[in-house]
VEXDREN-437288 format. One line per field, with one value per residue: residue number from 0; z, y, x of N, C-alpha, C in turn. Coordinates in pm, whole numbers, always signed. Atoms other than C-alpha are relative to their C-alpha. Layout:
N
seq	[NUM,...]
n_c3	[Z,...]
n_c2	[Y,...]
n_c1	[X,...]
ca_c3	[Z,...]
ca_c2	[Y,...]
ca_c1	[X,...]
c_c3	[Z,...]
c_c2	[Y,...]
c_c1	[X,...]
***
This chain:
300
seq	[0,1,2,3,4,5,6,7,8,9,10,11,12,13,14,15,16,17,18,19,20,21,22,23,24,25,26,27,28,29,30,31,32,33,34,35,36,37,38,39,40,41,42,43,44,45,46,47,48,49,50,51,52,53,54,55,56,57,58,59,60,61,62,63,64,65,66,67,68,69,70,71,72,73,74,75,76,77,78,79,80,81,82,83,84,85,86,87,88,89,90,91,92,93,94,95,96,97,98,99,100,101,102,103,104,105,106,107,108,109,110,111,112,113,114,115,116,117,118,119,120,121,122,123,124,125,126,127,128,129,130,131,132,133,134,135,136,137,138,139,140,141,142,143,144,145,146,147,148,149,150,151,152,153,154,155,156,157,158,159,160,161,162,163,164,165,166,167,168,169,170,171,172,173,174,175,176,177,178,179,180,181,182,183,184,185,186,187,188,189,190,191,192,193,194,195,196,197,198,199,200,201,202,203,204,205,206,207,208,209,210,211,212,213,214,215,216,217,218,219,220,221,222,223,224,225,226,227,228,229,230,231,232,233,234,235,236,237,238,239,240,241,242,243,244,245,246,247,248,249,250,251,252,253,254,255,256,257,258,259,260,261,262,263,264,265,266,267,268,269,270,271,272,273,274,275,276,277,278,279,280,281,282,283,284,285,286,287,288,289,290,291,292,293,294,295,296,297,298,299]
n_c3	[+69,+114,+105,+63,+81,+119,+85,+69,+78,+142,+24,-21,-145,-31,+48,-92,-126,+26,+5,-137,-68,+53,-54,-142,-6,+31,-121,-106,+35,-25,-145,-32,+40,-94,-126,+12,+20,-96,-124,-29,+109,+77,-23,-132,+2,+76,-85,-102,+68,+34,-124,-27,+107,-32,-121,+27,+105,-39,-39,+114,+93,-59,-57,+52,+144,+47,+25,+142,+48,+119,+49,-67,-88,+83,+32,-119,-26,+106,-43,-102,+65,+77,-90,-71,+87,+1,-129,-7,+88,-62,-114,+53,+61,-104,-80,+78,+65,-62,+25,+116,+121,+23,+13,+134,+102,-20,+38,+142,+80,-21,+82,+141,+16,-36,+115,+98,-56,+4,+140,+35,-83,-12,+124,-17,+90,-31,+111,+30,-96,-125,+13,-25,-145,-51,+33,-89,-135,-6,+15,-129,-100,+26,-10,-143,-43,+55,-73,-132,+18,+24,-102,-139,-45,-95,+49,+136,+33,+27,+71,+126,-31,-47,+116,+70,-82,+11,+130,-11,-91,+76,+76,-91,-24,+111,-14,-108,+29,+95,-64,-103,+68,+44,-118,-64,+94,+3,-128,-2,-103,+2,-134,-26,+55,-71,-137,+4,+60,-105,-97,+54,+45,-114,-82,+29,-48,-145,-31,+45,-85,-134,+8,+21,-124,-102,+32,+0,-118,-78,+43,-30,-102,+63,-17,+111,+128,+22,+26,+138,+83,-5,+89,+136,+38,+29,+129,+102,+27,+85,+128,+86,+13,+90,+141,+46,+23,+121,+118,+18,+44,+126,+75,-78,+45,-49,-144,-22,+35,-97,-129,+1,-48,-132,+8,-43,-145,-56,+4,-107,-127,-11,-30,-127,-114,+1,+17,+133,+57,+118,+70,+108,+105,-50,-5,+138,+37,-71,+73,+121,-43,-28,+127,+71,-60,+39,+142,+10,-45,+90,+135,+6]
n_c2	[+128,+9,-90,+66,+109,-58,-57,+105,+84,+2,-26,+115,+24,+64,+138,+78,+14,+93,+133,+44,+19,+120,+117,+4,+53,+143,+73,-16,+66,+143,+17,-25,+118,+109,-31,+28,+143,+78,+66,-10,-2,-122,-104,-58,-75,-123,-90,-56,-97,-120,-74,-85,-99,-107,-71,-73,-99,-102,-131,-61,-51,-103,-115,-29,-27,-69,+90,+9,-100,+29,+138,+87,+88,+107,+91,+78,+98,+99,+90,+89,+111,+82,+75,+99,+118,+61,+64,+120,+99,+53,+84,+124,+79,+46,+101,+123,+43,-29,-136,-7,+28,-107,-131,-27,-17,-134,-103,+13,-50,-143,-95,+8,-84,-138,-59,-33,-111,-120,-44,-56,-116,-100,-10,+52,+109,+70,+29,+143,+76,+7,+108,+124,+10,+37,+142,+79,-6,+77,+142,+46,+0,+106,+126,+31,+43,+134,+94,+20,+73,+141,+65,-26,+92,-69,-53,+47,+11,-132,-77,-55,-122,-105,-60,-86,-120,-76,-70,-111,-100,-67,-105,-111,-69,-93,-106,-93,-69,-107,-96,-75,-90,-115,-76,-73,-105,-102,-70,-84,+48,+146,+54,-7,+122,+118,+7,+26,+133,+101,-15,+37,+139,+92,+3,+113,+133,+20,+46,+139,+81,+9,+96,+133,+37,+31,+125,+112,+86,-27,-134,-38,-105,-131,-66,+35,-34,-143,-24,+45,-103,-122,+21,-2,-137,-73,+51,-47,-140,-4,+69,-67,-139,-10,+21,-111,-115,+31,-24,-145,-57,+55,+78,+95,+136,+42,+22,+123,+115,+13,+45,+143,+79,+48,+145,+60,-12,+84,+139,+15,-1,+126,+106,-20,-21,+81,+140,+48,+49,-64,+85,-71,-47,-120,-106,-46,-78,-129,-77,-49,-114,-111,-43,-76,-134,-74,-33,-109,-123,-39,-22,-121]
n_c1	[-18,+91,-50,-114,+52,+62,-106,-77,+90,-30,-142,-86,-2,+127,-8,-83,+73,+110,-60,-27,+128,+65,-70,+34,+136,-6,-41,+99,+126,-17,+13,+141,+77,-28,+68,+143,+21,-75,+40,+143,+96,-32,+101,-26,-126,+19,+77,-88,-87,+78,+25,-115,-10,+94,-45,-124,+20,+99,-56,-70,+101,+84,-69,-133,-2,+121,+113,+39,+94,+79,+10,-97,+76,+56,-111,-33,+105,-14,-108,+57,+69,-94,-88,+81,+9,-134,-28,+84,-61,-122,+37,+58,-107,-90,+68,+13,-123,-129,-48,-89,+77,+96,-63,-56,+104,+57,-95,-33,+112,+14,-77,+37,+117,-34,-69,+104,+76,-82,-2,+130,+38,-106,-75,-136,-39,-124,-90,+0,-80,+75,+98,-75,-10,+132,+21,-87,+55,+124,-34,-51,+106,+97,-74,-8,+133,+26,-87,+59,+125,-31,-82,+36,+107,+86,+128,+22,+141,+58,-101,+51,+76,-92,-68,+96,+14,-124,+2,+96,-56,-104,+67,+28,-128,-16,+99,-31,-126,+29,+91,-73,-93,+80,+41,-110,-41,+104,+0,-120,-92,+12,+19,+143,+61,-48,+54,+144,+16,-15,+108,+131,+5,-16,+121,+88,-38,+14,+137,+9,-86,+59,+111,-57,-70,+100,+67,-95,+9,-122,-40,-139,-15,-2,-130,-90,+61,-15,-142,-17,+60,-82,-115,+53,+37,-124,-47,+94,-32,-118,+21,+96,-42,-115,+34,+84,-88,-77,+84,+14,-126,-49,+97,+80,-30,-131,+10,+75,-84,-109,+55,+30,-114,+41,+18,-127,-8,+106,-46,-100,+72,+73,-96,-69,+88,+122,-35,+36,-125,-58,-95,-70,+91,+69,-100,-19,+118,-12,-100,+66,+79,-92,-58,+103,+10,-121,+13,+97,-64,-108,+52,+83]
ca_c3	[-490,-714,-900,-964,-1089,-1323,-1451,-1540,-1700,-2056,-2016,-2009,-1633,-1610,-1817,-1581,-1272,-1428,-1499,-1137,-1015,-1245,-1129,-767,-828,-973,-659,-424,-620,-604,-226,-212,-406,-176,+128,-6,-106,+188,+547,+550,+337,+45,+111,+476,+407,+142,+383,+653,+405,+298,+658,+699,+356,+463,+807,+674,+368,+550,+725,+409,+190,+434,+561,+359,-10,-210,-235,-574,-784,-1035,-1248,-1048,-803,-1085,-1182,-825,-782,-1119,-985,-690,-920,-1142,-853,-673,-972,-988,-617,-637,-932,-749,-436,-638,-832,-526,-344,-624,-751,-639,-622,-885,-1130,-1089,-1055,-1386,-1586,-1432,-1484,-1834,-1964,-1821,-2012,-2352,-2311,-2152,-2450,-2678,-2444,-2424,-2805,-2833,-2548,-2525,-2879,-2757,-2997,-2956,-3179,-3357,-3118,-2822,-2959,-2962,-2594,-2527,-2705,-2499,-2173,-2252,-2369,-2039,-1829,-2000,-2032,-1656,-1606,-1836,-1667,-1329,-1458,-1568,-1271,-959,-760,-534,-592,-905,-883,-903,-1122,-1453,-1304,-1133,-1468,-1634,-1345,-1375,-1746,-1673,-1385,-1612,-1834,-1532,-1465,-1810,-1744,-1409,-1529,-1823,-1620,-1329,-1571,-1718,-1370,-1232,-1549,-1526,-1168,-1140,-813,-850,-473,-459,-686,-502,-151,-240,-459,-164,+64,-165,-310,+39,+157,+11,+114,+489,+492,+289,+501,+830,+723,+605,+924,+1144,+963,+981,+1208,+1320,+1310,+1275,+1566,+1489,+1625,+1384,+1102,+1147,+1166,+839,+692,+804,+625,+315,+320,+334,+42,-149,-110,-265,-537,-672,-599,-784,-1101,-1114,-1079,-1350,-1591,-1526,-1595,-1900,-2134,-1982,-2194,-2097,-1727,-1751,-1923,-1684,-1382,-1497,-1419,-1085,-1209,-1159,-803,-742,-850,-612,-328,-403,-387,-83,+136,+22,-43,-412,-615,-876,-1116,-1416,-1664,-1448,-1395,-1775,-1821,-1557,-1748,-2062,-1874,-1752,-2100,-2249,-2005,-2087,-2462,-2417,-2230,-2468,-2779,-2691]
ca_c2	[+2748,+2768,+3066,+2871,+2568,+2787,+2946,+2614,+2458,+2352,+2425,+2187,+2235,+2147,+1835,+1720,+1789,+1604,+1306,+1287,+1326,+1049,+806,+900,+830,+489,+376,+515,+376,+25,+64,+204,-93,-338,-160,-186,-551,-659,-730,-625,-665,-419,-238,-185,-78,+173,+314,+358,+532,+769,+857,+991,+1156,+1353,+1441,+1548,+1733,+1927,+2193,+2244,+2285,+2501,+2730,+2713,+2728,+2947,+2796,+2670,+2913,+2868,+2556,+2432,+2293,+2096,+1953,+1840,+1674,+1508,+1364,+1223,+1014,+895,+797,+623,+391,+334,+254,+11,-163,-196,-333,-589,-699,-720,-925,-1185,-1197,-1199,-859,-938,-1060,-786,-489,-533,-564,-249,-49,-188,-103,+248,+411,+283,+446,+755,+815,+806,+1037,+1282,+1292,+1359,+1613,+1783,+1729,+1541,+1311,+1054,+1019,+681,+571,+654,+418,+147,+222,+205,-133,-261,-144,-294,-623,-647,-559,-795,-1063,-1043,-1075,-1379,-1545,-1491,-1621,-1945,-2007,-1848,-2087,-1826,-1746,-1964,-2003,-1627,-1527,-1482,-1247,-1061,-1008,-874,-637,-535,-449,-240,-67,+5,+192,+398,+473,+631,+826,+964,+1042,+1244,+1407,+1500,+1645,+1864,+1965,+2061,+2256,+2442,+2556,+2856,+2732,+2359,+2311,+2424,+2137,+1886,+1975,+1983,+1673,+1469,+1610,+1555,+1217,+1073,+1108,+785,+481,+550,+502,+180,+50,+129,-64,-356,-355,-354,-656,-866,-1171,-1107,-736,-616,-403,-35,+76,-120,-63,+315,+307,+112,+375,+662,+515,+457,+816,+958,+735,+838,+1208,+1144,+907,+1076,+1425,+1361,+1227,+1503,+1767,+1589,+1608,+1981,+2046,+1823,+1576,+1370,+1064,+1055,+1092,+809,+575,+648,+601,+247,+139,+93,-263,-340,-213,-395,-725,-669,-584,-889,-1106,-952,-859,-1068,-1392,-1416,-1606,-1455,-1596,-1516,-1491,-1242,-1046,-1031,-908,-640,-537,-502,-267,-54,-48,+70,+360,+459,+449,+670,+923,+920,+917,+1237]
ca_c1	[+1046,+738,+890,+1209,+1015,+812,+1134,+1303,+994,+1077,+1451,+1747,+1767,+1400,+1466,+1742,+1533,+1239,+1466,+1576,+1218,+1089,+1358,+1292,+924,+1017,+1199,+938,+643,+787,+817,+463,+324,+499,+358,+4,+43,+258,+162,-205,-514,-458,-788,-698,-341,-449,-706,-441,-212,-489,-571,-219,-218,-525,-385,-44,-173,-449,-233,-26,-334,-524,-250,+73,-18,-257,-605,-730,-931,-1213,-1192,-894,-1149,-1311,-972,-908,-1247,-1200,-875,-1071,-1290,-1005,-778,-1065,-1114,-737,-713,-1005,-841,-508,-675,-874,-565,-339,-603,-590,-231,+131,+301,+567,+301,+42,+276,+469,+146,-3,+313,+376,+30,+38,+327,+214,-127,+29,+258,-46,-240,+50,+61,-313,-342,-2,+127,+434,+620,+897,+1202,+1243,+1519,+1295,+1029,+1296,+1346,+971,+957,+1251,+1097,+757,+913,+1098,+795,+553,+821,+867,+492,+468,+766,+606,+274,+437,+664,+515,+296,+134,-238,-258,-636,-698,-405,-589,-853,-568,-395,-710,-757,-392,-435,-744,-569,-273,-515,-616,-248,-233,-553,-441,-87,-216,-494,-267,-13,-286,-404,-65,+17,-314,-243,-5,+146,+226,+229,-132,-231,-13,-132,-500,-463,-335,-603,-902,-805,-753,-1113,-1254,-1049,-1038,-1417,-1396,-1110,-1287,-1596,-1383,-1173,-1486,-1632,-1314,-1340,-980,-900,-538,-416,-463,-125,+96,-153,-139,+241,+239,+6,+228,+530,+317,+192,+545,+643,+328,+410,+750,+630,+318,+450,+776,+617,+355,+625,+828,+532,+504,+872,+918,+746,+465,+546,+913,+834,+580,+825,+1112,+886,+809,+1163,+988,+923,+1292,+1282,+952,+1106,+1398,+1159,+945,+1255,+1424,+1127,+831,+1019,+918,+1177,+1412,+1672,+1894,+1605,+1421,+1741,+1787,+1430,+1487,+1799,+1585,+1354,+1642,+1799,+1470,+1453,+1814,+1740,+1433,+1642,+1941,+1724,+1539]
c_c3	[-124,-114,-74,-90,-128,-97,-78,-86,-149,-35,+20,+148,+44,-43,+97,+134,-16,-6,+139,+76,-47,+54,+150,+18,-26,+124,+106,-34,+18,+149,+42,-36,+94,+134,-7,-11,+120,+117,+20,-126,-78,+15,+132,-3,-78,+81,+107,-60,-26,+124,+26,-112,+28,+117,-30,-105,+45,+42,-113,-94,+58,+35,-71,-149,-40,-28,-150,-35,-120,-37,+57,+98,-79,-37,+119,+29,-112,+33,+106,-64,-73,+93,+84,-83,-5,+128,+18,-86,+60,+116,-46,-58,+105,+87,-71,-56,+77,-45,-128,-129,-34,-32,-138,-106,+12,-53,-146,-90,+6,-96,-148,-28,+28,-116,-106,+49,-4,-142,-36,+72,+0,-128,+9,-99,+47,-127,-25,+101,+133,-6,+15,+150,+63,-24,+91,+141,+14,-15,+132,+105,-21,-1,+145,+52,-48,+72,+138,-9,-15,+123,+144,+39,+95,-70,-143,-39,-34,-88,-129,+25,+48,-117,-80,+77,-11,-132,+6,+89,-66,-89,+86,+39,-109,+13,+109,-25,-93,+64,+104,-61,-49,+119,+61,-92,-3,+128,+11,+103,+7,+137,+46,-49,+80,+138,-1,-67,+108,+102,-55,-41,+113,+81,-14,+69,+151,+40,-38,+93,+140,+3,-15,+127,+105,-24,+0,+124,+93,-50,+31,+105,-68,+10,-112,-137,-32,-22,-144,-96,-5,-93,-146,-47,-35,-136,-113,-35,-97,-138,-93,-20,-99,-146,-52,-28,-126,-125,-21,-63,-140,-63,+89,-37,+52,+150,+30,-28,+104,+136,+3,+15,+143,+2,+43,+152,+68,+2,+110,+137,+21,+37,+142,+119,+5,-28,-134,-77,-123,-63,-116,-110,+43,+10,-140,-46,+69,-67,-128,+31,+21,-129,-80,+52,-41,-146,-19,+38,-99,-139,-16,-57]
c_c2	[-11,+90,-63,-114,+51,+51,-108,-91,+11,+29,-128,-33,-70,-145,-87,-21,-99,-144,-55,-27,-128,-126,-15,-60,-150,-81,+4,-70,-151,-30,+16,-122,-117,+23,-31,-150,-82,-59,-6,-19,+131,+112,+73,+85,+130,+101,+66,+103,+130,+81,+98,+103,+119,+84,+87,+109,+116,+133,+70,+65,+120,+128,+42,+32,+79,-101,-5,+106,-54,-146,-93,-96,-118,-101,-90,-104,-104,-102,-98,-121,-93,-84,-101,-128,-72,-76,-127,-111,-61,-92,-134,-90,-57,-109,-135,-53,+40,+137,+7,-48,+119,+132,+25,+23,+138,+106,-8,+54,+152,+88,-3,+90,+147,+71,+42,+121,+131,+55,+70,+132,+109,+16,-50,-114,-61,-16,-151,-84,-13,-109,-136,-22,-40,-149,-90,-5,-85,-150,-56,-11,-116,-138,-45,-51,-142,-104,-30,-83,-150,-67,+22,-85,+66,+49,-45,+1,+135,+86,+63,+121,+115,+70,+90,+129,+89,+78,+120,+111,+74,+109,+121,+75,+104,+117,+98,+75,+118,+109,+84,+97,+125,+89,+82,+109,+115,+82,+84,-43,-152,-60,+12,-126,-123,-12,-34,-133,-108,+6,-58,-147,-101,-17,-130,-130,-16,-50,-147,-91,-18,-101,-143,-51,-44,-135,-121,-86,+16,+134,+25,+110,+136,+68,-33,+36,+148,+38,-38,+106,+128,-12,+6,+139,+83,-41,+52,+147,+9,-57,+78,+148,+17,-14,+112,+123,-22,+28,+149,+58,-45,-86,-103,-143,-52,-27,-131,-123,-21,-47,-151,-89,-47,-151,-73,+1,-86,-146,-26,-2,-131,-115,+13,+0,-92,-147,-58,-27,+81,-97,+75,+52,+127,+118,+57,+86,+137,+88,+59,+123,+122,+54,+83,+142,+86,+44,+116,+132,+48,+33,+126,+119]
c_c1	[-88,+46,+117,-46,-65,+106,+74,-88,+33,+144,+80,+13,-128,-2,+79,-70,-114,+50,+23,-130,-69,+67,-24,-139,-2,+35,-109,-132,+9,-14,-146,-86,+22,-67,-149,-27,+47,-75,-151,-84,+17,-103,+27,+127,-14,-81,+86,+95,-75,-38,+114,+22,-91,+51,+122,-19,-88,+65,+74,-100,-74,+76,+130,+5,-123,-113,-30,-104,-77,-5,+106,-69,-58,+108,+32,-108,-8,+107,-49,-67,+95,+86,-78,-12,+134,+27,-84,+60,+125,-34,-57,+109,+95,-64,-4,+132,+124,+50,+82,-66,-89,+70,+60,-106,-63,+96,+39,-109,-7,+79,-37,-121,+32,+70,-100,-81,+78,+10,-132,-29,+105,+83,+142,+26,+132,+83,+1,+79,-72,-108,+66,+12,-131,-27,+83,-56,-126,+26,+52,-108,-96,+67,+13,-134,-31,+84,-57,-128,+25,+59,-45,-120,-99,-127,-32,-148,-65,+91,-52,-91,+88,+68,-94,-24,+123,+5,-94,+54,+116,-56,-32,+127,+24,-96,+42,+131,-23,-87,+74,+99,-74,-37,+112,+54,-101,-8,+127,+104,-12,-25,-145,-68,+42,-65,-148,-32,+7,-113,-131,-6,+18,-127,-80,+41,+2,-139,-17,+80,-59,-114,+53,+68,-103,-65,+93,-19,+120,+55,+148,+4,+18,+136,+97,-56,+19,+147,+35,-55,+80,+120,-47,-35,+123,+54,-90,+24,+118,-25,-92,+38,+114,-41,-89,+85,+83,-82,-27,+125,+40,-110,-70,+37,+133,-4,-72,+84,+110,-51,-21,+122,-26,-19,+126,+11,-106,+42,+103,-67,-75,+92,+57,-96,-121,+26,-39,+128,+44,+98,+60,-91,-73,+96,+23,-117,+0,+104,-56,-86,+89,+61,-100,-12,+120,-10,-98,+63,+105,-52,-80,+76]
***
């Protein structure tokens, strides 16, 4: 499999596979965000997810893929620090704001910074029509966030701090997307980077979550919590793994932009599963996001 992926990198086939992977990551990341924000405290739910990421990734990393060599270890431990800051930012934002307010701001800030980072680090450029698509996608994402800010009544007292945290966390999305793309490209076998990435970046939040769980006056039952974490881990493998593989096969900036159609799926999840209200204006803004992604793809 790794030989085939290396062979199609930079080809039209690689572009099509990367497109499918980025869109898959979009759907799965919206589900992942809802799982972290949903039933449990976001710190606890992320810790439960990371427990399973570590358990499931360990045998793959230790026995099924080649081990990292040389500076690949430095890249992986660098990812640990970057993703720790990102995860803290998401937990802080989710603890203060509604899912359909926080999530669009995080995901809208990320691709703009990522496109700039991909230009500086990988020399990638967008055609003029693609920039129109980026503008459309960002207008839809931030328009959705502003609409939610005005109309949603949940967590009003902490909404402004939540939005500032969401902007900062969006910056971290750009950092980790660009960094992970560099890391997976610098590793000959992409599955080596993926397996060890999931193993190493999952060591921090289980400790934080365990301490937080122990200090709770009313502790959630561990059985349902761990089942929740298992589902989240499976989704995380698909979401983060898909987008990282997409950035190896094709342009980092395009993969980042297409992944942020996750905002559309997040809004649908927030409406259907979390009981957050929708309406024709929000549907129109979601259509603007989707149109932007289509323009970016067709304009390339």
